[in-house]
C-alpha positions as CSV (number, residue, x, y, z in Angstrom):
1,M,-48.4,109.5,40.9
2,K,-49.2,105.8,40.3
3,L,-47.6,104.9,43.7
4,F,-49.8,107.6,45.3
5,N,-52.9,106.2,43.7
6,K,-52.1,102.7,44.9
7,I,-51.5,103.9,48.4
8,T,-54.7,105.9,48.4
9,A,-56.7,102.8,47.1
10,L,-55.1,100.6,49.8
11,F,-56.0,103.2,52.5
12,I,-59.6,103.3,51.3
13,M,-59.8,99.5,51.3
14,L,-58.4,99.5,54.8
15,L,-61.0,102.0,56.0
16,A,-63.7,99.8,54.4
17,V,-62.4,96.7,56.3
18,V,-62.3,98.6,59.6
19,D,-65.8,100.0,59.0
20,L,-67.1,96.5,58.3
21,A,-65.5,95.1,61.4
22,N,-67.0,97.9,63.5
23,A,-70.4,97.2,61.9
24,Q,-70.1,93.6,62.9
25,D,-69.3,94.5,66.5
26,L,-72.3,96.9,66.7
27,K,-74.9,95.5,69.0
28,I,-78.4,96.5,68.0
29,P,-81.7,94.6,68.5
30,Q,-82.8,92.3,65.7
31,A,-86.0,93.1,63.9
32,S,-87.0,89.4,64.1
33,S,-86.0,88.0,67.5
34,G,-84.5,84.5,67.7
35,Q,-85.8,81.6,69.7
36,T,-84.5,78.1,70.4
37,I,-86.8,75.5,71.9
38,I,-85.4,72.2,73.3
39,Q,-88.1,69.7,73.9
40,D,-87.4,66.3,75.6
41,F,-89.0,63.6,73.5
42,G,-88.9,59.9,73.7
43,L,-85.4,59.0,74.8
44,G,-83.9,62.1,73.2
45,K,-84.6,65.7,72.3
46,I,-86.0,67.9,69.6
47,T,-84.2,71.3,69.1
48,L,-86.0,74.0,67.1
49,S,-84.3,77.2,66.2
50,Y,-86.0,80.0,64.3
51,S,-86.4,83.8,63.9
52,R,-89.8,85.4,64.8
53,P,-90.9,88.2,62.5
54,N,-93.9,90.5,63.4
55,V,-96.9,91.3,61.2
56,K,-96.5,95.1,61.6
57,G,-99.7,95.8,59.8
58,R,-98.7,93.9,56.7
59,K,-100.6,91.2,54.7
60,I,-98.5,88.1,55.3
61,F,-99.8,84.9,53.7
62,G,-101.1,85.7,50.2
63,G,-99.1,89.0,50.4
64,M,-95.6,89.2,51.7
65,E,-95.4,85.4,51.7
66,P,-97.1,84.2,48.5
67,M,-99.4,81.2,48.6
68,G,-97.8,78.2,46.9
69,A,-94.2,79.4,47.3
70,V,-91.5,77.9,49.5
71,W,-91.0,79.8,52.8
72,R,-88.2,79.6,55.3
73,T,-90.9,79.3,58.1
74,G,-89.5,82.3,59.9
75,A,-87.1,85.2,59.1
76,N,-83.4,85.5,58.4
77,A,-81.8,82.1,58.3
78,A,-84.0,79.1,57.5
79,T,-85.6,77.5,60.5
80,R,-83.7,74.5,61.7
81,I,-85.0,71.4,63.6
82,K,-82.9,68.6,65.0
83,F,-84.0,65.2,66.2
84,T,-81.6,63.1,68.2
85,D,-83.6,59.9,67.4
86,A,-85.6,58.8,64.5
87,V,-89.2,60.0,64.4
88,Q,-92.4,59.7,62.4
89,I,-93.9,62.9,61.0
90,E,-97.6,62.5,60.2
91,G,-96.9,58.8,60.1
92,K,-93.9,59.0,57.7
93,D,-90.4,58.0,58.8
94,L,-87.7,60.7,59.3
95,P,-84.2,59.7,60.4
96,A,-82.4,61.3,63.2
97,G,-80.5,64.5,62.2
98,E,-80.8,68.2,61.6
99,Y,-83.0,69.7,58.9
100,G,-84.0,72.9,57.4
101,L,-87.8,73.3,58.1
102,F,-89.4,74.9,55.1
103,S,-93.1,75.2,54.3
104,I,-95.5,76.1,51.5
105,P,-98.5,78.1,52.7
106,G,-101.9,77.3,51.1
107,K,-105.4,78.4,51.6
108,N,-106.7,75.0,52.7
109,E,-103.4,73.1,53.4
110,W,-99.7,73.6,54.0
111,T,-96.8,71.5,52.8
112,V,-94.2,71.1,55.5
113,I,-90.7,70.3,54.3
114,F,-87.7,68.7,56.0
115,N,-84.7,69.6,53.9
116,K,-81.2,68.0,54.4
117,T,-79.5,71.4,54.1
118,A,-80.1,72.8,57.6
119,N,-77.8,75.9,57.5
120,Q,-78.9,78.3,54.7
121,W,-80.1,81.9,54.5
122,G,-83.7,82.2,53.8
123,A,-85.0,80.0,51.0
124,Y,-82.8,81.6,48.3
125,E,-80.6,78.5,47.8
126,Y,-83.4,76.0,48.7
127,K,-83.3,72.9,46.5
128,E,-86.2,70.5,46.3
129,S,-83.8,67.8,45.4
130,D,-82.4,68.1,49.0
131,D,-85.9,67.4,50.5
132,V,-85.9,64.4,52.8
133,L,-89.6,64.5,53.6
134,R,-92.7,66.4,52.7
135,V,-96.1,66.2,54.4
136,K,-99.3,68.0,53.9
137,V,-101.4,69.3,56.8
138,K,-104.6,71.3,57.1
139,T,-104.6,75.1,57.3
140,T,-106.3,76.5,60.5
141,T,-107.8,80.0,60.4
142,L,-107.2,81.8,63.7
143,K,-109.9,84.2,65.0
144,D,-107.4,86.3,66.8
145,K,-104.3,87.6,65.0
146,V,-100.9,86.4,66.2
147,E,-98.6,89.4,65.9
148,T,-95.3,87.5,66.4
149,L,-94.6,84.2,64.6
150,T,-94.9,81.5,67.2
151,M,-93.9,77.9,67.1
152,Q,-94.4,75.6,70.0
153,F,-94.8,72.0,71.1
154,S,-98.0,70.9,72.6
155,A,-99.7,67.6,73.7
156,V,-96.3,66.2,74.6
157,S,-96.2,62.6,75.9
158,E,-93.5,60.0,76.0
159,T,-93.9,59.1,72.4
160,S,-96.0,61.8,70.7
161,A,-96.1,65.6,70.3
162,T,-97.6,68.3,68.2
163,L,-95.5,71.0,66.6
164,N,-97.7,74.2,66.1
165,M,-97.0,77.2,63.9
166,M,-99.1,80.3,64.3
167,W,-98.7,83.7,62.6
168,E,-101.2,86.4,61.5
169,N,-104.5,84.5,61.2
170,S,-103.0,81.2,59.9
171,A,-101.8,78.1,61.7
172,F,-100.8,74.5,61.1
173,A,-100.0,71.6,63.3
174,I,-97.9,68.5,62.5
175,N,-97.9,65.3,64.5
176,V,-94.6,63.9,65.6
177,T,-94.3,60.3,67.1
178,T,-91.4,58.0,68.0
179,S,-91.0,54.4,69.0
180,I,-89.1,53.7,72.2
181,D,-90.4,50.5,73.6
182,E,-87.8,48.2,72.0
183,K,-85.0,50.4,73.3
184,V,-86.5,50.8,76.8
185,M,-87.1,47.0,77.1
186,A,-83.5,46.4,76.1
187,N,-82.3,49.0,78.5
188,I,-84.2,47.4,81.4
189,A,-82.9,44.0,80.5
190,E,-79.3,45.2,80.5
191,A,-79.7,47.3,83.7
192,M,-81.1,44.3,85.5
193,K,-77.8,42.5,85.0
194,G,-76.0,45.2,87.1
195,E,-75.5,45.5,90.8
196,K,-78.0,48.4,91.2
197,K,-81.1,47.1,89.6
198,P,-83.8,49.7,88.7
199,Y,-86.7,47.9,90.3
200,F,-88.9,50.9,90.9
201,A,-88.5,52.5,87.4
202,A,-88.8,49.2,85.6
203,A,-91.9,48.2,87.5
204,Q,-93.5,51.6,86.7
205,Y,-92.7,51.2,83.0
206,Y,-94.2,47.7,82.9
207,F,-97.3,48.9,84.7
208,Q,-97.8,52.0,82.5
209,N,-97.1,50.2,79.2
210,G,-99.2,47.0,79.5
211,K,-96.3,44.7,80.2
212,D,-96.1,41.6,82.5
213,L,-97.9,42.8,85.7
214,K,-96.6,39.7,87.7
215,Q,-93.1,40.8,86.9
216,A,-93.9,44.4,87.7
217,L,-95.3,43.3,91.1
218,E,-92.1,41.3,91.9
219,W,-89.9,44.3,91.0
220,M,-92.0,46.7,93.1
221,T,-91.8,44.3,96.1
222,E,-88.1,44.3,95.7
223,A,-88.1,48.1,95.4
224,E,-89.9,48.6,98.7
225,K,-87.3,46.7,100.5
226,S,-84.9,49.6,100.0
227,D,-87.1,51.8,102.2
228,M,-89.9,50.2,104.1
229,K,-91.1,53.6,105.3
230,A,-91.5,55.2,101.8
231,P,-95.3,55.6,101.1
232,W,-94.7,55.8,97.3
233,F,-93.6,52.1,97.0
234,K,-96.8,51.0,98.8
235,Y,-98.9,53.2,96.5
236,W,-97.4,51.9,93.3
237,K,-97.6,48.3,94.6
238,G,-101.3,48.8,95.3
239,R,-101.9,50.2,91.8
240,I,-100.3,47.1,90.2
241,Q,-102.3,44.8,92.5
242,L,-105.5,46.7,91.6
243,K,-104.8,46.4,87.9
244,M,-104.2,42.7,88.4
245,G,-107.6,42.4,90.0
246,D,-106.3,41.9,93.5
247,K,-108.5,44.4,95.3
248,A,-107.7,42.9,98.8
249,G,-104.0,43.3,98.1
250,A,-104.4,46.8,96.8
251,E,-106.5,47.8,99.8
252,A,-103.8,46.5,102.2
253,S,-101.0,48.3,100.3
254,A,-103.0,51.6,100.2
255,K,-103.7,51.4,103.9
256,A,-100.0,50.8,104.7
257,G,-99.0,53.6,102.3
258,L,-101.6,56.0,103.9
259,A,-100.2,55.3,107.4
260,L,-96.6,55.9,106.3
261,A,-97.5,59.1,104.4
262,T,-99.5,60.4,107.4
263,E,-96.6,59.6,109.8
264,A,-94.1,61.4,107.5
265,K,-96.6,64.2,106.7
266,V,-96.3,63.7,102.9
267,D,-99.5,65.3,101.7
268,E,-99.2,64.1,98.1
269,Y,-99.1,60.4,99.1
270,I,-101.8,60.9,101.7
271,R,-104.0,62.0,98.9
272,L,-102.8,59.3,96.4
273,N,-103.1,56.4,98.8
274,S,-106.5,57.6,100.0
275,Q,-107.7,57.7,96.4
276,L,-106.3,54.2,95.8
277,L,-108.0,52.9,98.9
278,A,-111.3,54.3,97.7
279,E,-110.9,52.6,94.3
280,A,-109.9,49.3,95.9
281,K,-113.1,49.3,98.1
282,K,-115.4,49.7,95.2
């Protein structure tokens, strides 16, 4: 009888294991859909992964998600955010790495938290002692309800971006910045030692970031030698000349670029060189 009971118990356990395996294989839609956003930023990337719950007629902030309590900033597993390079969040330094993105809702402001334990379920095992950075941002009240939790990057430039969170009638935004100039300048200096010198890209960077315009002009002059029929080299050379105060030089470059663009039927550079020519004649 004891042997029978043991066999029966083992059989029941086996059925449970098989049933669990089958459940894990079952494909059904998630109540809160997942989303991963990969945003190019600076010289690297930001990767944001989160689950997107719906309001479904519920009271969210101040209801299902209490004010003043730590929230996973999503559903299911805690929201994760990864930075390949060091950044500044609201002006405060945050090293490169992957973090759990938690937040504390408030009527007038939110606390946004970057926690070193990225992989955890919900906020059940959240530890404040693992926080790497906390910042406070203003609460924005939305006129129109956002049914599905939405996070996105906006106002993205080479060195700054805004991370927005919107759900129900609440929103917050955090400013993210990064410093890349030192690395870019070092990259340019190293690349100029090689056989294939990046004259065009280096000249553009110098022009756009307030560097030595004389050097930028020299590099652009070298770049145009690679293709004397390319209207974009003339255009950018003219822009540098105009910024240096050489209107006559800019006008000559724009005219040459316009002629090349017209001959090649490149509409974009017909327009750009025409605009440059008009500016040079002022």
